[in-house]
N, C-alpha and C positions, 0 to 999 in steps of 0.2 A: 673760891676754889679750895676744896678740902684736901687734906693730905691723902685720904683714902682714894679720892677720885684721881689724884695724880699718880698714885701707886698703881691703880688699876690701868690707867692709860699707859704707863711705862711698861707694864707687863705685856700689854697688847702690842705695843710698838716693837718690843723685843720678840717678835714672832714671824714665822714665814707667812702666816695668814695676812699680817699687816702689810708686809712688803707688797704682796699681790693686790690687796684691796686698795691701799692708798695709791699705788701706782696706777691702777685702773681708774681711780677717781680723777687723778690729775690728767691722765691721757684722754679722758672723755672731753676735756676742754680743748685739746688739740683736735680731736675728731669732729667736734661740733663747731669748730672755727673760732672759739673764744680765746685761744692762746695768742699772746703778743709775739711769740717767738717762733712757733712752728705751724705748719699745715701738714695734713696727712693725705697721701694719695694711695688709696687701697689698691688701685690698678697696678701699682708697682710690686705688690707682694708676690704674685705668681712667678715673676721673673727672678725675684730673690730666692724663692723656694727652689726653682729650677737650678739656680747656681749652687745653692747649698747642697742640694741632693747630688749634683754632679761632682762637687769637691769631695763630698763624703764617700761616694763610690770610688773615686780615684784614690783617695787615701786609704780606704779600707774596702777593697774589692769584694771581700767575703761578707761585708756588712757586720762583722763581729767587732763593733766599735766599742772601745773601752770608755770608761767614764772620764769626763774632763776633770782631771785631778793633777796635783803637783807632780806625782810620780811620772806622768807623761814627759815632763820636762827633764827628767833624769835619763831619758831614753833618746837614742838616735839610731838610725839604721845600723843594725848589727851590733849595737852596744846598749846594754841595760846596766847602767852604772850601779844602781842600788843592788841588783841581783848579784853583781860581781862582789860588791862590798859585803853582802850578807854571806856569800859562799866562803869568803875569807874569814869572816868573824865567827861563823858557825855558832849562833846562839843555842843554848842548851834546851830552851823551851819555846814554844810558840808565844807565850806571854812575854818573854824577854824580847823576842824579835819584834812583836807588835808594839811594845813600849818604845823601842828605839825608832821604829818607823813613825810613831806618833811624835816623838821628839823632833825628828827631821822635818816632818810635814808641817808642824806648827811653826817652827822657827822659819822655815823657808817661805811659807805662805805669808807670814807677817812681814817679811822683807821684800815682798813682791810688788808693791805699788809702783806705778809708772816710773821708769828709769830716765825718761827723756830721750831725745833723738841722738845725742852725741855719744853717750856712754857705750863702751864695748868691754867684753871680758874675753880673755884668751885662755883657754884651758891648756895647762902645761902638758898633760899626758897625751892629748890628741892633737893639739894645735888648733882645735876648733875655736872659731871666733863668733861670739853671739852677743846681741844686745837685748834690751828690753826684758821681757819675762824669761826667755830662755837663758840669757846671760846671767840674770839674777839667780836663776835656779842653779846654774853651774857654779857660780861663786859661793852660794850658801852651801851647796853640796860639798865643795872642796874644803870649806872651813869645817863642816861637820866631820868629814873623813879625816881631817888633820887633828881632830880633837879640840878645836877651838872653843866649843861650847860645853866641854866636859871638865869638871873639877876632879875627876877620878883618873889618874894616870893609867891605871890598869884597865880602864874601860873607856877608851877615848870616843867610841861610837855612841854617844848619848848627849843629851843637853840637860843641864840642871841649873837651878837657881844660883848656886855658888859661882858658876862660871859666867852665866849670862849677864849678871850684874857687873862683871868686871871687864867686859870687852871694851878696850880702849879705842879712842878715835884713831890712833895710829894703826892698831891691829885691824880695825874695820876697814880703814882705807887701803891697807895692804891686801886684805882678803878680797876686796872688791876692786882692786887695781885702780883706785881713784887717784887721779893726778890733775893738775891744772889743765892738761890737754885731754883728759878723759873724765869729765865731771859727771857725777851721779846726782840727779835731782833728789832733794830730800834726804841726803846721806845722814845728817845728824838726827833727823826725825826717825830714821830706821834704827839707828843705834840706840836711841832712847827707848824705842819700842822693846828692845831686848831687855833693858833694865826694868822696864815696867812689867814685862812678862815674868821676870824673876820675882818681882813683888807680888804679882797676882798668884803665882803658884804657891808662895808662902802664905798668902792671905786666905787661901781656900784649900786647906789640907784634905777636906772630904773629897775634893775633885782631883787633886794633883799629888797627894802623898804616895810615896813608894816606901820601900824598905829603908831608904836613906834620905838624902836631901831631896826636897820636892823637885819634880821635873815635869815639863809639859806632857810627856808621854804617859804620865799617870792618869791622864784623862781617858785613855783607852781602857784602863781597868775600871774606872768609874762608869763608863758607858756600858761595858760588858756586864757589869752588875745590874744594869737596868733592863737587860734583855729578858724576855719571857719566852720560854720554850725555844731558846736559841735565836729568837728574832727581835730586831730592834727597828722601830720606824725611823726613817731618815730624819724626820722633823725633830726627833728627840736628840739627835746629834747637834743640830743647830741650837736647840734650846740650851743644851749644856755648854756649848761653845760660847754663846752669848752671855750666859750666867758667869762663866769662869773668866772670860777674857774681856768683857766690857770695860773693866776698870783700867785697861792698859791704854785706851785711846786718849789722845790729847783732849783737854777740856773743850767740850762742845756743848751739846744740849743735854740738859738733865731734867728729869721730872721726879719729884718726891725724893730727891737726893740720889736717884739712879741714873748713871751715865747711859745714854742711848746709843753711843757708838756712831755708826754710819747712818745718821738720820738728820734730815734737814727741813727747815721751814720753807713754806711757799706762800706768798702773800694772797694767792687766790683761794686758798683753802682756809678752813676754820669756821666753827660755829659757836665759838665762845667756850666750849668745853676743853678741859685740859688735853693738850697734845693734838687737837683736831686739825691743826695747820702743819703737822709734821709728817714727812714722808720718809720711812725707813727703807734702806736698801741692803745693808749688811753684806756687801759684796764679798769682802775678804773672808768674813765669817762663814758665808755659804760655801765659798770655794774651799775653805778649810774643812768644812763638814764633808764635802765630797772627797777631799783628800784623806780623810780619816776612815773611809769605808774599807780601803784595802788593808790597813792594819787591823781593823775589826774582823775582817774575813780571816786573816791569818790567826787571829785570836779565837776563831771558831764561831763568830757571830754572823748571822744572816741579816743584812740590812734590807728592809722592805719599804715599799711605798716611796720610791725615789722621787717621783714627780711632785711630792709635797714640797720639795725644796724649789724656790723660785729660780728663774734665770739670773745670770750675773749682769748687773748694771755697770758695765765697764766699757771702755772706749772702742774696743774692737767689735763687740756685739752691737754697741750703739752706732758705730761707724757703718756697719753693714746696712742699716736702715737709712742713714743719711746718704751715703755714697750710692746706695741702691735705688734712691729716689722715692722711697716711701715717706720719709720725714724730710720736709723741706723748710729751710730757714727762711723766715720772712725778710730778714735783713742779714747780709753777709757779716760774719764775725772775723775780725782781723787780730785783735788783741786777745791774749790768753785770759780766760775767765776763771775766777776762783770756784771751788767746788760747791760753795753755798749760793752761787748766783742762781736766780730762778730759771734761767735758760738751761743750765746744767742739770738742775733738779728735774725739770721737765724732760730733758733728753734721757736721763737715766730711767725715769718712770715709764716713758714710752718704750724704752728698751725691754724692760721687764714684761710689759703687756704684749708687745709685738713678738717677743720670743714665744710666748704661749700661743699666739695666733699662728705663728709660723710652723710650730712643731707638727701639728697634724697634716699640714700641707707637705712637709718634707717626708713624713712617713708614707703618705699616699703615693708620692713619686717613687719611693724606694720599696713599696709594697711591704712595709714593716709594721708590726704592732707596737703599741706603747710599751709592752713588756720587753720586746726585743730591742727597741730603740727609745729608751726613756729620754727625757729632756736633757739630762746630763751627758748622754751619748751624742745627742744632736749638737750640743755645744762643742763637743770634742771633734765631731765628724767633719766639718760642721760650720756652725755660725762664726766661731772665733777665727778659724782659718780663712773663711770667705771674706770676713771683714778685713783681714790683713791683706788679702789679694786685691780687694777693691781699693784699699788705701794706696797700694803700690801702683795700681793702674791710674789712679787719679792724681797722685802727687809724687814727684821724684824722691822726696825725702821720706815717704811712707808714713807721714805723720797722720794723726786722726783728723777728720774733717772739721772738728771744733777743737781749738787749743784750750788746754786746761792748765791752771797753775797747780802743780803737784807739791805736796809737803811730804811725800813718801809714805803716807798712811792710808790713802783712800783707794786710788786707782792702781 
């Protein structure tokens, strides 16, 4: 195994193309009946498409569906929290506003892995109580608005390395309202991510440097510089996110000394070449890429070819296909499984592939074109919300159909 072969394999695995290709390779084992864990029933897909289309039309009657991005979680009926914050702050240039949006998006997405069923967050200003992804969004937004991630007292609405590396366990617990009666899964793993984010911004000044201390939102400037004639392919966002943020993930798989992030081995794959048994998903990185599109638009960049980004391999989208009957477990699972278990890797791979198969079916039902309803809008419309609805119908506690051990850094 040569170093150059490992490096070439690592570069491939850190790509949107690899997510789709390796997921399809693993899903083919389910489809042809070779999987030990799942079977596939294609006859269930039309009903799933019907339900997703109905949910999308109910949530967005005009079918003007926004992208599935973190900024959706800062909104609720009649309240756009970030817009209110921006109006009060009144940044002097679009570049400043976009950089702050990048700070918020990156920090909030990195803190978004599954919270567990017990944790809840109560928003002081509205009294709104939320769990899971929405609650994590409200908590991280409140900390951002309070200046918890800024080391510049005169400019609290930002995140920078100097502050991120100093967020204490007590401050994090207070911000996320963590108590013995309100436990947050993977809390320490999330706080450690902030410290590693600070390290990553300092280690890559070409990506994160600004006029002062490195900050996550500097990535917006770096991405804008890559635009040609004002256009930037969506895949270029993921490429840069993976390049700049790969070092922050806990020690997992590496090839040629390069950390692969959200990528996992599966025993049924592999031909002896470097990395051939590894399936990448890059779920948080892909969602972060989607969440950076709005800051880039504010910056004056038109992001194109959105469907080059794969679907999100997470438990709501994945639960849609299990609870909807398309993916069937061969044996019931009762104990939570770690994220590197072959069953979980197969489930996530199937999710990526089936989202691509579902998308044209949903568009057909809504009489929408791929341009009007890209995959990211179908996720928002969409698959994630329908997965949650099916979970609520199937289980009183609304948990996913397959339990996962979360360390706060993957789902």
